C-alpha positions in Angstrom: 96.6 -24.6 107.1 96.0 -21.2 108.5 93.2 -18.8 107.6 93.9 -15.8 109.6 95.0 -13.9 106.7 91.3 -14.6 105.1 89.6 -14.1 108.6 91.6 -10.6 108.4 90.4 -9.6 105.2 86.8 -11.1 106.3 87.1 -8.6 108.8 88.3 -5.5 106.9 85.5 -6.3 104.6 82.6 -6.2 107.2 84.0 -2.9 108.2 83.5 -1.4 105.1 80.0 -3.0 104.5 79.0 -1.9 108.2 80.4 1.9 107.0 77.7 1.4 103.9 74.9 -0.1 106.1 72.8 3.3 106.5 70.4 4.5 104.2 72.0 7.9 104.2 75.3 7.0 103.5 74.6 5.0 101.0 72.7 7.8 99.2 75.7 9.9 100.1 78.0 7.3 98.1 75.5 7.6 95.4 75.9 11.3 95.1 79.6 11.2 95.1 79.6 9.1 92.3 78.8 11.7 90.1 80.6 14.9 91.6 83.4 16.3 94.4 80.7 17.6 97.1 81.1 19.4 100.2 79.3 19.3 103.1 77.1 21.9 102.8 76.1 20.8 99.4 75.8 17.2 101.1 73.6 18.8 103.9 71.0 20.2 101.5 70.7 16.7 99.3 70.5 14.3 102.3 67.9 16.7 104.4 70.0 16.5 107.6 72.0 19.3 109.7 75.6 19.6 109.2 76.7 17.5 112.3 74.7 14.5 110.9 76.2 14.7 107.7 79.6 15.2 109.3 79.5 12.0 110.9 78.1 10.0 108.3 81.2 11.2 106.1 83.6 10.9 109.2 82.2 6.9 109.1 83.0 6.7 105.3 86.3 8.6 105.6 87.6 6.0 108.5 86.4 2.9 106.4 88.4 3.9 103.9 85.6 4.9 101.1 86.1 8.5 101.1 88.7 10.9 100.7 88.8 14.9 101.2 90.7 17.5 99.7 90.8 21.5 100.8 89.6 24.0 97.9 90.0 27.3 99.3 87.9 27.3 102.2 85.8 24.2 101.8 86.3 20.7 101.9 85.4 18.5 99.2 84.6 14.7 99.4 85.2 12.4 97.0 85.1 8.4 96.5 88.6 6.8 97.3 87.5 3.7 94.9 84.6 4.4 92.8 84.3 0.8 92.2 82.2 0.6 95.3 79.0 1.3 93.4 79.2 -1.8 91.8 79.2 -3.7 95.0 75.7 -1.3 95.6 74.8 -2.0 92.0 74.9 -5.9 93.0 72.8 -5.3 95.6 69.9 -3.5 93.5 70.2 -6.9 91.1 69.2 -9.1 94.1 66.4 -6.3 95.3 65.1 -6.1 91.8 65.1 -9.7 90.8 63.3 -10.7 94.6 60.7 -8.0 93.5 60.2 -9.7 90.0 59.8 -12.6 91.8 57.0 -11.0 94.6 59.7 -12.1 97.1 60.0 -8.8 99.5 63.3 -8.2 101.0 62.4 -4.7 102.0 60.8 -3.1 105.0 56.9 -3.5 104.9 55.0 -0.5 103.3 58.5 0.2 101.3 57.7 0.0 97.7 60.5 -0.3 94.7 59.8 -0.5 91.1 61.1 -3.2 89.4 61.9 -1.6 86.5 65.9 -1.1 86.3 67.3 2.3 85.3 
């Protein structure tokens, strides 16, 4: 039996996860679950410069997580598959369960509340 197809899928999954593997990009994806946003709106929310936000958007778009559309002179970004947040919420469950058990999987000094919501 050949596992080449399964290995290819695993590699594709890793690329998507790698694109999400930055706090700013996860934050941006979360924001985009609520609204379509422009670069300037994301820049304001993230608190970074336009070039940094544009780079993050490019990484998310290349991974197939985002799509964009032109509206007048603005480019609006939205999630290609909003279900990506189900994966992020699953990660949240791991974090909260560990916190409830007194296990810290977060950086030293970082504090999280064990209350969901």
